[in-house]
N, C-alpha and C positions, 0 to 999 in steps of 0.2 A: 795725469797732469797735475801740476801744482796749481790748484784753483780752490776757491772757497767751497765749491761743490765738485768733487771729482767726476761726477756724471754730467755736469753742465759746464763744459769748457767755454772759455771766452775767446771769441774769434773777431779779429779786426779786419774790416774790408776797406782797403785804401784805393781810391780811384777818383774819377772825374764825376763826383756825385753832386747832384743838385744844380746842374747846368741847363735844365730843360732841354736835354739832348736825348732823342729817342733811342739811339743806339746804346748809350750808357745806361739808360733806364732799363731797357730790355735785358742787357747784360747783368746788371745788378740784381734784378728780380730773379733771373734764372740762376745766378750764383747763390743767392740766398736759399733757393730751393735745393740746390746741390749740397750745400753745407748742412742743411737740415736732414737731407736724405742720408748723409754719411754719419753725422754726429747726433742725430735725433732732434725731434721738434722742440726740445727745451734747451737747445744750445743757446748760449748768450752771444748775440751778434751786435757789434758796434759799427756804425757807418759814419765816419767823419765827413764834414762838408764845409765848403766856403759859403754856401747859400742854403741855410736851413729852411727858409720859407719855400723855396722851389722843391727841395727834397721831400718835404711833407706833403706836397701835392700828390705824390704817387707811392709814398712809403709810409705805412702805418706803424707808429711806435707802440710797443707793448712791453710787458714785463721781461720779455726775452730779446727784444730788438730795440736798440737805442740809437738815436741820432745825436751826434755831438758836433756842434759848430767849432771850427778852428779858424785862427786868424790867417791873413794873407801871408804873413811871415810865419811860416808853419813849423819851423825846426824844433822848438821846444815842445810844442803841443803834440807833434807826431811822436817824438821820443817818449813823452809821458804816456801816450796811449799804447805804444808798443810795450812799454814796461808793464802796463796793467793787464795785458792780454796773454793768452796761452799760444795762440797761433795767429800769424799775419798772412793775409792774402792780398796780393796786388791785383786789382780787378779791372783796371783800365785797359781797354783793348790797345790803344796807341801808347804802349808802355815805353818801349825802347826806341824812341824817335824824337826828334826835336822839330818836326814839321809844324806843330802848333805853337809850342813855346818850350824853351829849355827849362823853364821853371817847373813845368809838370814832370818832365823827365827827372829833374833833380829831386823832386818830392819822393818819387818812387825809389831812386837810388839811396836817398837819405833814410827812408824807411827800412830798406834792406840793410844798410849799414848799422842802424840802431838795433834791428833784430839780431844781427850777427853778434854785436858787442854785448847784448843782453841775453844771448843764448836762447832766443825765441825762434822756433821754426818759422820759416818764411817761404811761401810759394807764390810764384807769379802764375796767375791762373788764366790760361787761354789768351795770351797776349801776343802782340805783334812787335816786329822790329823793322825799322826803316831808315830813312836818311838821318845821318848824324854828322855834325861838324867834327873836325879832328880832335878837339878838346873833349867833346861829349863821347866820341868813340873811345877815347882813353878812359874816361870815367865809367862808361858801361863795362868795359873790359875789367876794370878794377873792382867796381862795386857789385855789379850783377853776378860776378863770380862767387860772391858770398851768399847767394840765394841757395836754399836747400834744394829746390826743384823749380825749374822753369818749364811750364807747359805753354807751347806756342800754338797759335790758331792756324798756322800754315807751315808747311815744310820749308818754304822760302825763308820764313822768319827764323826757324831753327838754324838753317844754313847760314843766315846773316850773322847770328850770334856766334856760331862756331868759327866763322871766318875772321871775326875780330878777337878770337881767342878767349871767349867767355868760358870759364872752367866749370860752371855749375852743371848738374845733371839736367839734360834738356830732352823733352818729349814733344812731339808734334801731334796736334789733334785738329779741332775746328772751333770756331767762335761759339760762345755759350748762347748767343741769341738764336741759334738754330733750334734750341729746345724751348724757346719762349712760346707761350700759348696765349692767344688773344681771348678775351672774355666773349663767350657766345652772344651776349647781349649787344655787342658792338658789330655783329656780323653785317647788318644792313645799314650801317651808319652813313655811307656815302650816298646811297639812294635816298635816305630819309632827309639828309641835309641839303641835297641838290637834286630835287625831283626832275628838273629839266635836262639832266645829263643822260637821258635815255639812249642817246646815240653813242655813248661811250666817252671815257675820259682818258686823256694822256697826261701822265704826271712828269713834271720836270723837277727833279730833286737837286737843288742849287747849293752852291757854297761860294762865298766871296773869297777867292784865292788871295786877293790883294790885301786883306786884313792881317794875314798871318806871315810870319810868326808874331805872337804877342811878345813884346820886349819889356824888360824891367828898367824903370827909370824913376827918379824921385818925384818928378812932376812932368806935366804935359797938358795938352788941350783936353778940356772936359769931355768933348765929344769923342775923343779917342780912348777914354778910360774904360777898361774892362773891370778891374777891381784893383784899387791901389795896392802895390806899385806897378801893376801890369797895364800896359797900354798897347793898343793896336798899332800896327805899322802904318806909316803914312809917308808918301813921297809923290812927286809929280808923275813918276813912272808908274807907281801903283794906282794912282788916280786914273791914268790913261787905260791901264789894264782893266779896271773896274768898268769904265765906260764901254770898252769893247765887249765885256761880258753882258752888260745891259742891252746893248744894241743887238748882239748875237742871239741871246735868249729871246728877246722880244720878237725878232723876226721869225725864229723857229716856232714860237707860240702862235703867231698870226698865221703862219703857213699851215700849221696843223688844223687850225679852225677853218681857214678859207678853203684849203685843198682837200681836207679829209672830213669836214663837218663833225669834228670832235670838240668837246670841251677840253680846256687845259687847266690842270691844277698845279700851281707853283708850290711845291712841297718843301717846307722848311724843317729838316730833320733836327735842327738846333734852332732855338729861338733867335740866335744871332743872325740867322739867314734872312729874317723878316725884312730888314732894311733893303737888302738887294732885291728881294721879291717885289716889294712895293714899287721900287724904281723901275723894274722890268714891266710891271703891269701898267704903270703910268705912261710908258713909252709905246704900249701896244695900241693898235687900231681897233681891236676887238675885245675891249676890256670886259664887256658884259658876258662874254663866254669864258671868262677866266676867274678862278678863285684862288686865294692864298690859304693854304692849309698848313698850320704851324704846330710844332711841339710846345709852343708857348700856350696853346689852347687845348690841345688834345694829348692824352697820355699814350704810352707805348702800345697798349692794346688797341686803342682807337686808330692810331696811325698805322698799325699793322693791318687792321681791317681795311682801311682806305687804300693802302698799297696793294692789297690783294684783289681789289675790285677794278684796278686800272686795266685799260686795253693795252697800254704800253708804258714803260718807264724809261725815261732818259735821266741818268743819275750821275752826279758827281759825289754822292755820299755812299760810303761803303755799306752802311747798315740799311739803306733803302734797298740795295741789291739783296742783302741777306734776308730781310724780313718779307720781301715780295716773292722769294724763291719757292716757298711751299705752294703758293697759288699758281705757280708756273707762268707768271706774268712776263711776256717778252720784254727784253731790256737792252739798253745801249748805255755804255759808260763814256763820260767825258772826264778823264782822270787827270789828277795833278800830283799823285804820289804812288807809292808801291802797293797800297792796300787794295784798291780796285783792280789794278793790273794783275795782282797775284790771284785774287778770287776769280777773275775772268780766265786766267790761265787754268786754274783748277776746274772750272766749269767747261772748258773747251770753247769759250766764246772770244778769247782775246784777239785772235787774228782777224776776225770778221766784224766784231762789235765793240772793241775798245778803241777809243779815239783820244789821243793825247791833247791836252789843252793847248799845246804848242803846235799842233798840226797845221801845216800851211793853208789848208782849205777846210778848217775845222767846221764851220757852220754849214757849208755845202755838203760835207761828209755826213754831218748829223741829219740834215734833211733827207739825204739819199737813203740812209739806214732807216729813218722813220717811215718813209714811203714804202720801203721794202717790207718791213714787219707789219705795217698796217694792212698791206695788200695780202700778206700771207703770215698770219700770227702763229702758225704751227711750225714755222721754220726751226725754231729753237726748242720745241717742246720736249723732244727726247733728251737733249742735253740738260735742260732745266730739271726735268723729272729725275734723271739719273744723278745729276749734281746735287740736288737737294737730299736724296737718300744717302749719298756718300757723306755729305757734310753733316747730316743729322746723326749718322752712325758714329762718325768721329767725335762729334760734340758730346755724345752720350758717354764717351770714354773719359771725359774730364772728371766726373765724380768718382769713377772707378779708380783712376790714377790717384786722386786725392785720398781715397780710402786706403789704397795700398801704401801710400806714403806714410799715413798716420799709423798704420799697423807696423810698418817697418821701423818707425821711430818710437814705437810703443807709446803712442800718444792717443790712440783710439781706445778709450775706456768707456764701455757701455754696460748697462745693467743687463 
């Protein structure tokens, strides 16, 4: 490698870093471990972020790991960082989709374009592909094809990229979060923080569908600002959709408490979910039996421990499903994009336990499935156990593929 120290290459990890998002945090920490496993503990790693303060909550900087803040208008900063490094990894799971915002997609495509023009190897590392506008589909076809290697976290994602004629080498594995390990000290966190949950806890992992996608505009209402120039979507139709979510989730939560004598945890896998959770709790009749548990307060290890102690999980968040799987927690999905749908297909749960957010009898279906699994929590056990082992085995292939790629490109130089 062309580096100041040929045995200590410089690796750039570009993703959704510093958003107080449990899934992104678990992925990032697992990927750092993978990179160190392949390139050695003294490899130099740089993590760019739009929110340095949040990132430092869970990532410790040292002589080999560097946190670099970048501006919201990121083009020049990303190109400069690509130029300064020997290897570029795209580490955001929701890489090739515009579900959340086109700006995030463009950041990854721009990084790939810069790496290609500067002749820097670029790998998309265990990423996903999903819904794309016609313009973004064209951009992905054009720019993602310049990636040296794309490792997708599902076969469906690989098929999606192939279908839009992405020409890069594509391999399918599983999400890096399957190899994430919680700190043993966090194992009894839920019992310690909520002693009166002795009868069990049902987790509802929420997302406010009505906020997305984030759009780019020069100005807007302060309450809609994510980080300039990015604003959350707002309209009367979206407001009505949010009110339906609040009403539906609050009724489900009250039903769980009244009919099954369980406590309810409103789980915010991203700090942005807190506003919705607070509104749901305020609407409930049984507020005293409900707590909000957020990634704004707890790190990925703590959130994983909490997820693993649930009696049941009802989730709209992909990584809540992933991080609860090792503990074989029964689960139901209320999905709004391809990610949960795909993982439920892989686990063999889709036909019976995946419910679309647009289902005509959504909340009745949710309550029916909740009752079914609370009566017989072992219904899914075999599928959860087998699914976890399969996904873990596939996830462990990520670092192997990275090592093979670096050897093939003659970039893996070790003492």
